[in-house]
C-alpha positions as CSV (number, residue, x, y, z in Angstrom):
1,M,0.0,0.0,0.0
2,D,1.2,3.5,-0.8
3,E,0.7,5.5,2.4
4,E,1.0,8.8,0.6
5,A,-1.7,7.9,-2.0
6,L,-4.0,6.8,0.9
7,N,-3.4,10.0,2.8
8,R,-3.9,12.1,-0.3
9,T,-7.1,10.5,-1.5
10,V,-8.6,10.4,2.0
11,R,-7.9,14.1,2.4
12,K,-9.4,14.9,-1.1
13,F,-12.5,12.9,-0.2
14,L,-12.9,14.6,3.2
15,K,-12.4,18.1,1.6
16,T,-15.1,17.3,-1.0
17,V,-17.4,16.1,1.8
18,G,-16.7,19.2,3.9
19,V,-17.2,21.8,1.1
20,T,-20.3,20.1,-0.3
21,A,-21.9,19.6,3.1
22,Q,-21.2,23.2,4.2
23,R,-22.9,24.5,1.0
24,E,-25.9,22.2,1.4
25,I,-26.4,23.1,5.1
26,E,-26.1,26.8,4.4
27,I,-28.7,26.6,1.6
28,A,-31.1,24.6,3.8
29,V,-30.8,26.9,6.8
30,R,-31.3,30.0,4.6
31,N,-34.4,28.5,3.0
32,A,-35.8,27.5,6.4
33,I,-35.4,31.0,7.7
34,T,-36.9,32.5,4.5
35,E,-39.9,30.1,4.8
36,G,-40.3,30.9,8.5
37,R,-39.5,27.4,9.8
38,L,-36.5,28.8,11.7
39,R,-36.0,32.1,13.5
40,G,-32.2,32.3,13.0
41,N,-31.2,31.9,16.6
42,E,-31.5,28.1,17.0
43,Q,-29.0,25.4,17.7
44,L,-29.5,22.6,15.3
45,P,-28.5,19.0,16.0
46,A,-26.4,17.6,13.2
47,Q,-24.8,14.3,12.4
48,A,-22.7,12.9,9.6
49,T,-22.2,9.3,8.7
50,I,-19.1,8.0,6.8
51,T,-19.2,4.6,5.3
52,V,-16.3,3.0,3.5
53,G,-16.9,-0.2,1.6
54,G,-14.5,-3.0,1.6
55,V,-13.3,-2.3,5.1
56,N,-16.6,-2.4,7.0
57,L,-16.2,1.1,8.3
58,D,-19.4,2.9,9.3
59,F,-19.2,5.7,11.9
60,R,-21.2,8.7,12.9
61,V,-20.1,12.1,14.1
62,D,-22.6,14.1,16.2
63,G,-22.6,17.9,16.7
64,K,-24.6,21.0,16.6
65,I,-24.9,24.0,14.3
66,E,-25.4,27.3,16.0
67,L,-27.2,30.0,14.1
68,E,-26.3,32.8,16.5
């Protein structure tokens, strides 16, 4: 196994996940505020699940998103 290739491709995957998730979360929050479903001062529970086939990896990260 090439450790450098593993590290590089894992980082690339996580960067894509992070950038895409941030954009989608921001759009969803803005829409919810515009539609009156959120006031804009909430703390929203959040979770992300990462699954990697071939190695039986499936884990969840829990957190919160603060709007104020």
